[in-house]
Residue, then its C-alpha position, 0 to 999 in steps of 0.5 A: m500500500a502506497k504511503q501518503c505524502y508527508y506534506e499531505v499528512l501534516g497539511v502543509a505546502r512543500g514550501a512550508n517553513d520550519a515554523e509552519i511544519k512544527s505548528a502543524f505537527r503540534r496541532l495534529a498531535k494534540e488532535c489524534h493523541p491516543d490518550r484523547h481517543g480511549g485506545d482507538e487503534t485508528a487514532e493511534e496509527r494516525f498519531k504514528v504517521v503524523n510523528e513519522a512525517y514530522e521526524i522527516l520534514k523537520d530535519p533539513q537533510r532528511r527533508a532534502a532526501y525526501d523531496r528528491f527520492g520520496h519514501a524510497a530515500f528511507d527504505g534503502r532503495s535510493g542508494f542514499g544510505g537510508f535514515g532508519g534507526g532508533g532516531g529515524p521515522h519509526g523511532f523516538g529520539s531526543d528531538f521527539s522527546e523535546s517536541m512532545s514535552a513542548m506539546f504537553d506544556d501547551l496542553f497542560g502547563e497552565f492547568m497543572g500550574a506548571r511554569r517554564p524554566r527561569q532564565r539562567g541565574g534566576r533574573e526574573r522580572g519583578a512583580d507589578l504593583r498596585y497603588n490606590m489613590q483618592i483625589s477630589l473632583a477639583e483635582a481631577y479638573e485641574g490636574r496635579t502632581a502628587q507625591i506618593r510613598v510606596p513600600t516595595g522591594v528594591t535592588c540590594e545595594e550590598c550585592s548589586g542585586s546578584g544575591a551572592k555575598p560581595g566577592t563571590s558569584p553564583v555557581t552552576c547547579r550540579t543537578c541540572g548542569g545549568a540547564g534549569k530543567v531535568r528530564a525523567s523517562q516515564g514509559f513511552f515519554t520523556i518529561e521535562r520539569s524544573c530542576p528541584t535544586c535550583d528551582g529552574r534558575g540554572e545557578v545556585i548561591e552557595d554564599p548568600c548576601t547577608s543583607c538580602q538573604g540571597t534574593g537580590r532585593v530588600m524592602r524599602e519605602r520609596t517616594l514617587s512623583v505622579t502627574i495626574p492629567e486634567g480630566v481623569e475619571d474615576g477608575t483611571r489607571i496610570r502606569l509608571a514603567g519600571e517603578g514596581e518591585a525590583g527583579l529577583r537577582g538583578g532582573p528587570p523591575g515590574d511596573l507600578y499601576i496607580f488606580l484613581a478614585i474620585k471623591p463625591h462632590a458637595f454640589f456636582q455629579r459627573d457624567g463623563a465630561d458633563l457636570f450636573c448640579r441640583a439647585p432648589i429655588s423658592m416658589t415665588t422665584a419659580a412663578l415670578g422669575g429671577h436670578i440665582e448664582v451657582p458655583t462652578i468647578d473652577g472655583g468661580r460663580s455663574r449667574v443663571k436666569i430663571p424665567e417665569g413659570s419654571e417648574s421642577g426638573k427644568q435644566f439650564r445648560l452652562k456651556g464649557k463649564g464642565m470637566p475637560v476631556l482627557r488628552s483633548k482641548q474639549q470641555g464638557d458642560l454644566y447643567i443646573q436643574v432647578e427644584v421648586e421648594t414648597p414653603k414650610n413653617l408659614t406665618r399667619k400673614q403668609r397663610e392669609l396671602l396664600r389663601q388670597f392667591d388661591e382664591e384668585s387662581n383659575a385654570e390659566t394659573s395652574p393649567e396642568s393641575s386644572g387639566f388633570f382634575a378635569r380629566v379625572k372628573e370626566f372619568f368618574d362621570g363616565i363610570g357613573e353613567 
């Protein structure tokens, strides 16, 4: 029975590069691995064919021979010498073990909580830090420069971040030979894992620094300057690159993220770049009209004209008196919403005046209430009939 073309097995073109071939192999190996198909012999055979194709096409010499002679290059008929053997298409050499290890890392690494080996020397990037900062609405309007104090790990000055006692250096791990990982054969597979001696760093510190205990960093409180731009909103995140925790044993530092929270204001409620202010007015001002003075976020005042017959809920827009738009020259608006206040604690004279006013009132004085109760009367009259 004629063998299927190796390029067709992997589903790649003849001109595919190494990365495309490797990617296709990993995808197919995951799909047809016997463990995923409960002992299905068809899947197991397919898995062997995929592995065989990959073992040939990943090697430049084998691939060149296959492109010239086809499958005959490996059965001794081409005069090329053949490429069979333990590490050939039917064997499982060290390269195959590395491929399978990478595949299992993709499949199960995050699920099992596995970590890739660290860089040699353990120079890991420092952790990112979070700082919660509360500012006023006026500060969000104007922008400001603030000083904050952040407790964090900084590079140890005694050992310059190496973790080793001054005058000494880390030494290569004897368990893994500096690779940071060890291999263990388990039946059909060879599994790689981080070296338990050096924890994947490839080096160990035999004489640690007394100041940092071998970590390369110590805890300090740092004072940093933070620029808060105009128009920031609640929840805005500011990133200070390289201001996070120092890296382990001389590694690069992490970042500091500042999360802003804006305090509630005594007068204003914010909606994006617009501000809203509720202003109570007297019944006489609402009826006769007048003027009121309202505060603005910049610390000033604005005079608002109230027309005759204004009702509760009516809004007046003050253009450009809102918040600045972040990283823009635009400005929001300020909306003044009036609420008509009902008089309370009336004097005898005030009561008498209101009664006289009520006697002089008619449908035109209170059109809405007059219209409403007229419709109510018609409704009940209809029920009675």
